[in-house]
C-alpha positions as CSV (number, residue, x, y, z in Angstrom):
1,M,57.7,138.4,141.8
2,T,56.1,141.2,143.8
3,A,52.5,141.1,144.9
4,A,51.8,144.0,142.7
5,L,53.1,142.2,139.6
6,R,51.2,139.0,140.5
7,D,48.0,141.1,140.8
8,Y,48.7,142.7,137.4
9,H,49.2,139.2,135.8
10,A,46.0,138.0,137.4
11,R,44.0,140.9,136.1
12,M,45.3,140.5,132.6
13,G,44.7,136.7,132.8
14,R,41.1,137.5,133.7
15,V,40.8,139.5,130.5
16,L,42.0,136.6,128.3
17,D,39.6,134.2,130.0
18,H,36.8,136.7,129.6
19,I,37.6,137.0,125.9
20,D,37.7,133.2,125.5
21,R,34.3,132.9,127.2
22,H,32.6,135.6,125.3
23,L,33.8,135.3,121.7
24,G,30.3,135.3,120.4
25,D,29.4,138.5,122.3
26,D,30.2,142.2,121.7
27,L,33.6,142.6,123.2
28,D,33.9,146.4,123.4
29,L,36.9,148.1,125.0
30,D,34.8,149.5,127.9
31,G,33.6,146.0,128.9
32,V,36.9,144.3,128.5
33,S,38.9,147.0,130.5
34,A,36.3,146.7,133.3
35,V,37.0,143.0,133.7
36,A,40.6,143.9,134.6
37,A,39.5,147.0,136.6
38,F,41.9,149.2,134.5
39,S,41.1,152.6,133.1
40,K,39.9,152.2,129.5
41,Y,42.0,155.2,128.6
42,H,45.2,153.3,129.4
43,F,44.1,149.7,129.0
44,Q,44.6,149.5,125.3
45,R,48.2,150.4,125.6
46,Q,48.7,148.2,128.6
47,F,47.3,145.2,126.8
48,T,49.3,145.8,123.6
49,A,52.5,146.3,125.7
50,T,51.9,143.1,127.6
51,F,50.8,140.8,124.7
52,G,52.1,142.4,121.6
53,L,48.7,142.6,120.0
54,S,45.8,145.1,120.4
55,V,42.7,144.0,122.1
56,A,40.8,144.1,118.7
57,R,43.5,142.0,117.0
58,Y,43.6,139.5,119.8
59,V,39.8,139.1,119.7
60,Q,39.8,138.8,115.9
61,L,42.4,136.1,115.9
62,S,40.7,134.2,118.8
63,R,37.4,134.3,116.9
64,M,39.1,133.1,113.7
65,K,40.7,130.2,115.5
66,R,37.4,129.0,116.9
67,A,35.8,129.4,113.5
68,S,38.6,127.5,111.8
69,Y,38.3,124.6,114.3
70,R,34.5,124.5,113.7
71,L,35.1,124.4,110.0
72,A,37.7,121.7,110.1
73,Y,36.5,119.5,112.9
74,R,32.7,120.1,113.2
75,D,30.5,119.6,110.2
76,G,27.2,120.2,112.0
77,Q,27.4,124.0,111.7
78,S,26.8,126.0,108.5
79,V,29.4,128.5,107.3
80,T,26.8,131.2,107.8
81,D,26.3,130.3,111.5
82,I,30.1,130.1,112.0
83,A,30.4,133.6,110.4
84,M,27.8,135.0,112.8
85,D,29.5,133.4,115.8
86,A,32.8,135.0,114.6
87,G,31.3,138.5,114.8
88,Y,30.6,139.0,111.1
89,D,27.3,140.4,109.9
90,A,27.4,138.6,106.6
91,P,29.0,135.4,105.3
92,D,30.7,137.2,102.4
93,A,32.5,139.6,104.8
94,F,33.6,136.5,106.8
95,A,34.7,134.8,103.6
96,R,36.9,137.8,102.6
97,A,38.6,138.0,106.0
98,F,39.1,134.2,106.1
99,R,40.6,134.1,102.6
100,Q,42.9,137.0,103.5
101,R,44.1,135.2,106.6
102,F,44.4,131.6,105.3
103,G,44.5,131.9,101.5
104,Q,41.4,129.7,101.2
105,S,37.6,130.3,101.3
106,P,35.8,128.8,104.4
107,S,34.3,126.1,102.2
108,A,37.6,125.2,100.7
109,F,39.3,125.1,104.2
110,R,36.5,122.8,105.4
111,K,37.2,120.4,102.6
112,A,41.0,120.5,102.6
113,P,42.7,122.8,105.1
114,D,46.1,124.2,104.3
115,W,47.5,123.6,107.8
116,E,50.9,125.1,107.3
117,T,49.3,128.5,106.4
118,W,46.9,128.0,109.3
119,L,49.8,127.5,111.8
120,A,51.6,130.6,110.5
121,A,48.5,132.7,110.7
122,F,48.1,132.0,114.4
123,G,51.7,132.6,115.4
124,P,51.0,136.1,116.8
125,L,48.1,134.7,118.9
126,E,50.2,131.9,120.4
127,T,53.1,134.3,121.0
128,A,50.7,136.6,122.8
129,R,49.4,133.8,125.0
130,S,52.9,132.6,125.8
131,K,53.5,136.0,127.4
132,R,50.9,135.3,130.0
133,M,52.4,134.3,133.3
134,Q,53.7,130.7,132.9
135,R,51.9,127.9,134.6
136,I,53.7,126.9,137.8
137,F,53.3,123.2,138.8
138,A,54.0,121.8,142.2
139,P,54.3,118.3,143.6
140,A,50.8,118.6,145.2
141,D,49.4,118.9,141.6
142,V,50.6,115.3,140.8
143,A,48.5,112.3,142.0
144,I,49.6,108.7,141.8
145,R,46.8,106.5,140.6
146,D,46.3,102.9,139.7
147,V,44.6,103.1,136.3
148,P,42.9,100.2,134.5
149,A,44.0,99.0,131.2
150,T,41.9,100.5,128.3
151,P,41.5,98.8,124.9
152,V,41.7,101.4,122.2
153,A,41.5,101.9,118.5
154,I,44.5,103.7,117.1
155,L,45.2,106.0,114.2
156,E,48.9,106.7,114.0
157,H,50.3,110.1,112.9
158,R,53.8,109.7,111.5
159,G,55.7,112.7,110.0
160,D,55.7,116.5,110.0
161,P,53.6,118.0,112.9
162,A,52.2,120.4,110.4
163,G,50.2,117.6,109.0
164,L,48.7,116.6,112.4
165,G,45.5,118.6,111.8
166,A,44.7,116.5,108.7
167,T,45.2,113.3,110.7
168,I,42.9,114.7,113.5
169,Q,40.2,115.4,110.8
170,R,40.5,111.8,109.6
171,F,40.3,110.5,113.2
172,I,37.2,112.5,114.0
173,A,35.5,111.3,110.7
174,W,36.4,107.7,111.5
175,R,35.1,107.8,115.1
176,K,31.9,109.3,113.9
177,A,31.5,106.5,111.3
178,A,32.3,104.0,114.1
179,G,29.8,105.6,116.5
180,L,32.5,106.3,119.1
181,H,31.5,109.7,120.6
182,P,34.0,111.3,123.0
183,R,31.3,111.4,125.7
184,T,31.2,107.6,125.8
185,S,34.6,106.6,124.3
186,P,37.6,108.2,126.0
187,T,40.1,110.1,123.9
188,F,43.9,109.6,124.3
189,N,47.1,110.9,122.7
190,V,50.2,108.8,123.1
191,W,53.4,110.7,122.3
192,R,56.1,108.5,120.8
193,S,58.6,111.3,120.0
194,E,59.5,114.8,121.1
195,R,57.0,117.6,120.3
196,R,59.7,119.1,118.1
197,P,62.1,116.4,117.0
198,A,65.3,117.5,115.2
199,T,63.8,116.1,111.9
200,P,60.1,116.9,111.5
201,D,59.5,113.6,109.7
202,D,60.4,111.8,113.0
203,Y,57.4,113.2,114.8
204,R,55.1,110.4,116.0
205,V,51.8,110.4,118.0
206,D,49.0,108.0,118.3
207,L,45.4,109.2,118.3
208,C,43.3,106.8,120.3
209,A,39.6,106.2,121.1
210,G,38.7,103.8,123.9
211,T,36.6,100.8,122.8
212,D,36.4,97.1,123.3
213,R,34.3,96.6,120.2
214,P,35.7,94.8,117.1
215,I,37.6,97.5,115.0
216,E,36.0,98.6,111.7
217,S,38.4,100.5,109.6
218,Y,36.0,102.5,107.4
219,G,38.9,103.1,105.0
220,E,41.4,104.2,107.6
221,P,44.5,102.3,108.8
222,I,43.0,101.8,112.2
223,K,44.5,99.2,114.5
224,A,43.6,97.8,117.9
225,G,45.8,98.5,120.9
226,E,45.8,99.1,124.6
227,I,46.6,101.8,127.1
228,P,48.3,99.6,129.8
229,G,47.0,99.6,133.3
230,G,49.2,100.2,136.4
231,R,50.5,103.0,138.5
232,C,50.8,106.4,136.9
233,A,51.7,109.9,138.0
234,V,48.8,112.1,136.8
235,L,48.9,115.8,136.2
236,R,45.7,117.7,135.3
237,V,46.0,120.7,133.0
238,V,43.2,123.2,132.6
239,G,43.2,125.7,129.8
240,H,44.9,126.0,126.4
241,T,45.8,122.4,126.2
242,D,47.2,122.6,122.6
243,N,50.7,122.6,124.1
244,L,51.2,120.2,127.0
245,E,54.9,120.2,126.7
246,P,55.5,122.4,129.8
247,A,53.4,119.9,131.9
248,A,55.3,117.0,130.5
249,L,58.6,118.7,131.2
250,Y,57.6,119.3,134.7
251,L,56.8,115.6,135.2
252,Y,60.1,114.4,133.7
253,R,62.5,117.1,134.8
254,D,61.2,118.1,138.2
255,W,58.6,115.7,139.7
256,L,60.2,112.3,138.7
257,P,63.7,112.9,140.0
258,A,62.4,114.3,143.3
259,S,59.8,111.6,143.8
260,G,62.0,108.5,144.0
261,E,59.8,106.8,141.5
262,E,60.9,105.2,138.2
263,A,59.2,105.5,134.9
264,R,57.8,102.4,133.2
265,D,58.6,101.4,129.7
266,F,55.5,103.1,128.1
267,P,55.4,106.7,126.7
268,I,53.8,109.6,128.5
269,Y,50.2,110.0,127.3
270,C,47.2,112.2,127.9
271,Q,43.4,111.8,128.1
272,R,41.4,114.7,126.7
273,L,38.5,115.4,129.0
274,A,37.0,118.7,127.7
275,F,37.6,119.9,124.1
276,F,37.9,123.3,122.4
277,P,35.7,124.5,120.7
278,E,33.0,122.7,122.7
279,V,34.3,124.7,125.7
280,P,36.2,128.0,125.7
281,E,40.0,127.4,125.4
282,H,40.7,128.3,129.0
283,E,38.3,125.6,130.1
284,A,39.8,122.8,128.0
285,V,41.0,119.9,130.3
286,A,43.6,117.2,129.8
287,E,45.3,114.8,132.1
288,L,48.9,113.7,131.6
289,F,49.8,110.2,132.6
290,L,53.4,109.2,133.3
291,P,53.5,105.4,133.7
292,L,55.5,104.2,136.8
293,K,57.1,101.0,137.9
């Protein structure tokens, strides 16, 4: 890749990060084009050619994604406040746009999200983000650590990945009832299948909250378990941590064969350190752990 092309990617990347950071602000074309230091007369076409979406459409979808996360996973904000944060002057305008996008009112989505429709609605946004220059990992990004064993409470998700959002909702509600806030109780995901298995029903992931307290179920099939201690290869990922598959593939396909290490008999897992929508998506942080012998 030429220096000029790297610079172009970096400038467009700054635009996406700026949009993520300022979703609650007035993101006019003049200001956004200035972030990339491109002429506003050409920037709109450049952005659309690069990402397949106009700036306005990209901003709208990003705001809707944040709003939908807050509706589904954060019950402390009113629908009116969420509508204002999404750039709408009135809740009814937000409700119309939300219903058009997801086939549900904001209140209905908050109670029982239709996750399949939700996933389809954000396909163009995820496609646009995938066109950003791919993350490139290097051996220097991987650290080998001795990690302590961590007792955890586990809620298992078994079945179609499209239903994972509903399991996450239940997990968040359970940990609130149990008083296990993410600031004091670490959050882990343990993957026990491929991200896209040949049969969707074979998808398996454990949602875990670190705790050494006796487990109270509060109506959920929660069980006690442990993240084992020992040596691990650790890869830190910053930004857009919805899809950690590229980082996992790097550890398995590139780093492990070249390292001379051998994987231990425990699945790859991650610890979530900074969460969207508490932080902008490009500031979300996760660490992947590959257990080693």
